[in-house]
C-alpha positions as CSV (number, residue, x, y, z in Angstrom):
1,X,56.0,-191.2,157.6
2,X,57.7,-194.5,158.5
3,X,59.3,-193.7,161.9
4,X,60.7,-197.2,162.2
5,X,62.6,-196.9,158.9
6,X,63.8,-193.4,159.9
7,X,65.0,-194.7,163.3
8,X,66.9,-197.6,161.6
9,X,68.6,-195.2,159.2
10,X,69.6,-192.9,162.0
11,X,71.0,-195.8,164.2
12,X,72.9,-197.1,161.2
13,X,74.4,-193.7,160.5
14,X,75.4,-193.3,164.1
15,X,77.2,-196.7,164.1
16,X,79.0,-195.9,160.8
17,X,80.0,-192.5,162.2
18,X,81.5,-194.3,165.3
19,X,83.5,-196.7,163.1
20,X,84.7,-193.8,161.0
21,X,85.8,-191.7,164.0
22,X,87.5,-194.8,165.5
23,X,89.4,-195.5,162.3
24,X,90.4,-191.9,161.9
25,X,91.6,-191.5,165.5
26,X,93.7,-194.7,165.3
27,X,94.9,-194.0,161.7
28,X,94.3,-197.7,160.9
29,X,94.6,-197.0,157.1
30,X,98.1,-195.7,157.6
31,X,100.6,-198.3,156.4
32,X,102.7,-197.7,159.5
33,X,99.9,-198.5,161.9
34,X,100.3,-201.5,164.1
35,X,97.9,-202.5,166.9
36,X,100.8,-204.2,168.7
37,X,102.1,-200.6,169.3
38,X,98.9,-199.5,171.0
39,X,98.2,-201.6,174.2
40,X,94.8,-199.9,174.6
41,X,93.6,-200.9,171.1
42,X,92.0,-204.3,171.9
43,X,90.0,-202.8,174.8
44,X,88.9,-199.8,172.6
45,X,87.7,-202.3,170.0
46,X,85.8,-204.2,172.7
47,X,84.2,-200.9,173.9
48,X,83.3,-200.0,170.3
49,X,81.5,-203.3,169.8
50,X,79.5,-202.7,172.9
51,X,77.6,-200.1,171.0
52,X,75.7,-203.1,169.5
53,X,76.0,-205.1,172.7
54,X,78.5,-207.5,171.1
55,X,81.0,-209.1,173.5
56,X,84.2,-211.0,172.9
57,X,84.5,-214.3,174.7
58,X,87.5,-215.9,172.9
59,X,91.2,-215.2,172.3
60,X,91.7,-212.9,169.4
61,X,94.3,-214.3,167.0
62,X,97.4,-212.1,166.8
63,X,98.8,-213.4,163.6
64,X,99.0,-211.9,160.2
65,X,99.3,-214.2,157.1
66,X,100.9,-214.0,153.7
67,X,98.5,-216.0,151.5
68,X,97.5,-216.3,147.9
69,X,94.2,-215.2,146.5
70,X,92.5,-218.3,145.1
71,X,90.6,-218.8,141.9
72,X,87.7,-221.2,142.6
73,X,85.4,-223.1,140.2
74,X,82.0,-224.2,141.4
75,X,80.0,-227.4,140.6
76,X,77.0,-226.4,138.5
77,X,74.2,-228.8,139.3
78,X,72.5,-230.4,136.4
79,X,68.9,-231.2,137.3
80,X,68.2,-234.5,135.7
81,X,66.2,-237.7,136.6
82,X,69.4,-239.3,138.1
83,X,69.8,-236.4,140.5
84,X,66.1,-236.5,141.5
85,X,66.2,-240.2,141.9
86,X,69.3,-240.0,144.1
87,X,67.9,-237.4,146.5
88,X,64.1,-238.0,146.4
89,X,64.2,-241.8,145.9
90,X,61.5,-241.7,143.1
91,X,61.6,-241.5,139.4
92,X,60.8,-237.9,138.6
93,X,61.2,-236.3,135.2
94,X,62.8,-232.8,135.3
95,X,61.0,-229.8,133.8
96,X,62.8,-226.9,132.1
97,X,63.1,-223.9,134.4
98,X,61.8,-225.7,137.4
99,X,64.2,-225.8,140.3
100,X,62.2,-227.3,143.1
101,X,60.7,-230.9,143.2
102,X,58.7,-232.9,145.8
103,X,58.2,-236.6,146.1
104,X,55.1,-238.5,147.4
105,X,56.5,-238.4,151.0
106,X,56.6,-234.6,151.0
107,X,60.4,-234.5,150.8
108,X,61.7,-231.6,148.6
109,X,64.8,-230.9,146.6
110,X,65.6,-227.3,145.5
111,X,68.5,-226.0,143.4
112,X,69.3,-222.3,144.0
113,X,71.6,-220.2,141.9
114,X,72.6,-223.3,139.9
115,X,75.0,-224.3,142.8
116,X,73.1,-224.7,146.1
117,X,71.4,-228.0,146.8
118,X,68.7,-227.9,149.6
119,X,67.1,-231.1,150.6
120,X,64.2,-231.0,153.2
121,X,63.2,-234.4,154.5
122,X,60.5,-233.2,156.9
123,X,59.5,-230.4,159.2
124,X,61.6,-229.9,162.3
125,X,60.3,-231.6,165.5
126,X,60.2,-229.1,168.4
127,X,61.4,-231.4,171.1
128,X,64.3,-230.9,173.4
129,X,67.4,-232.1,171.6
130,X,69.1,-234.8,173.8
131,X,71.0,-236.9,171.3
132,X,74.8,-237.1,172.0
133,X,76.0,-237.4,168.4
134,X,74.7,-237.6,164.9
135,X,78.0,-238.2,163.1
136,X,77.2,-241.8,162.4
137,X,73.9,-240.8,160.8
138,X,75.8,-238.2,158.7
139,X,78.1,-240.9,157.5
140,X,75.2,-243.1,156.5
141,X,73.5,-240.2,154.8
142,X,76.6,-239.4,152.7
143,X,76.9,-243.0,151.7
144,X,73.2,-243.3,150.8
145,X,73.2,-240.1,148.7
146,X,76.5,-241.0,147.0
147,X,78.1,-237.7,148.2
148,X,81.9,-237.6,148.1
149,X,83.0,-235.9,151.3
150,X,86.8,-236.2,150.7
151,X,88.6,-233.1,151.8
152,X,85.7,-231.8,153.9
153,X,86.3,-231.3,157.6
154,X,83.9,-230.6,160.4
155,X,84.1,-226.9,161.0
156,X,81.2,-226.1,163.3
157,X,78.8,-227.9,165.7
158,X,76.1,-225.8,167.2
159,X,73.6,-227.4,169.5
160,X,70.5,-225.4,170.7
161,X,67.5,-226.5,172.7
162,X,65.7,-228.3,169.9
163,X,68.3,-228.9,167.1
164,X,71.9,-229.5,166.2
165,X,73.7,-228.0,163.2
166,X,76.8,-229.6,161.8
167,X,78.8,-227.8,159.2
168,X,81.6,-229.3,157.0
169,X,83.8,-227.2,154.8
170,X,86.3,-228.0,152.1
171,X,89.9,-227.2,153.1
172,X,92.8,-225.8,151.1
173,X,96.2,-225.9,152.8
174,X,94.5,-226.1,156.2
175,X,92.2,-223.1,155.6
176,X,88.5,-223.6,155.2
177,X,86.9,-222.6,151.9
178,X,83.7,-221.3,153.4
179,X,81.7,-221.2,150.2
180,X,82.2,-225.0,149.7
181,X,80.1,-226.6,152.5
182,X,77.7,-229.2,153.7
183,X,75.2,-228.3,156.4
184,X,73.3,-231.0,158.3
185,X,70.3,-229.9,160.4
186,X,69.1,-232.5,162.9
187,X,66.4,-232.7,165.6
188,X,65.7,-235.4,168.1
189,X,64.5,-237.7,165.3
190,X,67.6,-237.3,163.1
191,X,68.5,-235.3,160.0
192,X,65.6,-233.2,158.7
193,X,67.5,-230.9,156.3
194,X,70.7,-230.8,154.2
195,X,72.3,-228.0,152.3
196,X,75.4,-228.2,150.0
197,X,77.5,-226.1,147.7
198,X,80.7,-227.4,146.2
199,X,83.9,-226.0,144.8
200,X,85.4,-228.4,142.4
201,X,88.7,-226.7,141.4
202,X,91.1,-224.4,143.1
203,X,94.2,-222.6,141.7
204,X,96.4,-219.9,143.3
205,X,96.8,-216.5,141.8
206,X,100.5,-215.8,141.6
207,X,100.8,-212.7,143.8
208,X,100.3,-213.2,147.5
209,X,98.8,-210.7,149.9
210,X,99.4,-209.9,153.6
211,X,96.3,-210.0,155.8
212,X,95.4,-207.5,158.5
213,X,95.1,-208.7,162.0
214,X,91.9,-209.9,163.4
215,X,91.7,-207.1,165.9
216,X,91.8,-204.6,163.0
217,X,89.0,-206.4,161.2
218,X,86.6,-206.6,164.2
219,X,85.3,-203.0,164.1
220,X,83.9,-203.8,160.6
221,X,81.2,-205.9,162.3
222,X,79.5,-202.6,163.0
223,X,78.9,-202.0,159.3
224,X,76.3,-204.7,159.7
225,X,73.7,-202.9,161.9
226,X,71.5,-206.1,162.1
227,X,74.3,-207.8,164.1
228,X,73.7,-207.0,167.7
229,X,73.2,-208.7,171.1
230,X,75.7,-211.4,170.3
231,X,78.8,-213.1,171.9
232,X,81.9,-213.8,169.8
233,X,83.1,-217.3,170.6
234,X,85.6,-218.0,167.8
235,X,87.7,-216.1,165.2
236,X,89.6,-217.8,162.4
237,X,91.2,-217.2,159.0
238,X,89.3,-218.6,156.1
239,X,88.8,-218.1,152.3
240,X,85.5,-216.5,151.2
241,X,83.7,-215.0,148.3
242,X,80.8,-212.6,148.8
243,X,77.6,-214.2,147.5
244,X,75.7,-211.2,146.2
245,X,72.7,-210.7,144.0
246,X,74.7,-211.9,140.9
247,X,75.7,-215.2,142.6
248,X,73.5,-217.2,140.1
249,X,75.8,-216.0,137.3
250,X,79.0,-217.1,139.0
251,X,80.9,-220.3,137.9
252,X,84.4,-219.0,138.6
253,X,85.4,-216.4,141.2
254,X,88.3,-215.3,143.3
255,X,88.3,-216.2,147.0
256,X,90.1,-213.9,149.4
257,X,91.7,-214.5,152.8
258,X,88.9,-213.5,155.2
259,X,88.4,-213.3,158.9
260,X,85.4,-215.3,160.1
261,X,83.7,-214.4,163.3
262,X,81.5,-217.1,164.9
263,X,78.9,-216.2,167.5
264,X,77.5,-218.2,170.4
265,X,74.2,-218.7,168.6
266,X,75.9,-220.4,165.7
267,X,75.7,-217.5,163.3
268,X,78.8,-216.0,161.7
269,X,80.0,-213.1,159.7
270,X,82.9,-212.7,157.3
271,X,85.1,-209.6,157.5
272,X,87.6,-208.7,154.8
273,X,91.1,-209.9,155.7
274,X,92.9,-207.6,153.3
275,X,92.7,-203.9,152.7
């Protein structure tokens, strides 16, 4: 008998039960419910998150939004010799149904789900990161690789002991489209890894929706039992589409208003912003 698996199932069930009891006691699903009418609600949410040792170290946005759902179209990456030459700097002939290529320097380019580009230039150097800024190097990289960064805005900088992660996202009406991104991973020697996925067209679906407040969304963190021992440092409204096991089949998909929670370790989780 796998006691570790059973323990995980029981802990998950306990967490979900706590969320259910909390939602039931507060009648959150009632259209007339409003956290602003319950001064104890924020503290009760904070107490609930402590079940997983999750703390809040940021101001919780109090706004609700009336926003359109977006229809988004993704760039489907065609693996051809031009793409391989651009990113691997060598003439490499593509092979049907092969999605990862390596050059003579050991640099690799992989295309996942037809949309995600992952370039690994070398292994990460495990030295203390003491560089002040890599933005100039990012600009040179974009120019060298002929990447159009128009519309992309720096959305996250996370610096740890031995690396820095810079994230840029496409914006639509001042809201990040979190599925359209560029990630730059850098160590003390510079950029060692790059990831990209791009939305190429956006249109609004006619009917607009009203979001729930961030404080109402936060208890849903507990539906992810693997998220624990973290500190929340930022909460913001974004657009997001869930990338599930069928993501490789997706070319067009709706993107919903979504609350994004960012933790002090640079990780993040997206919580539905509409019911």
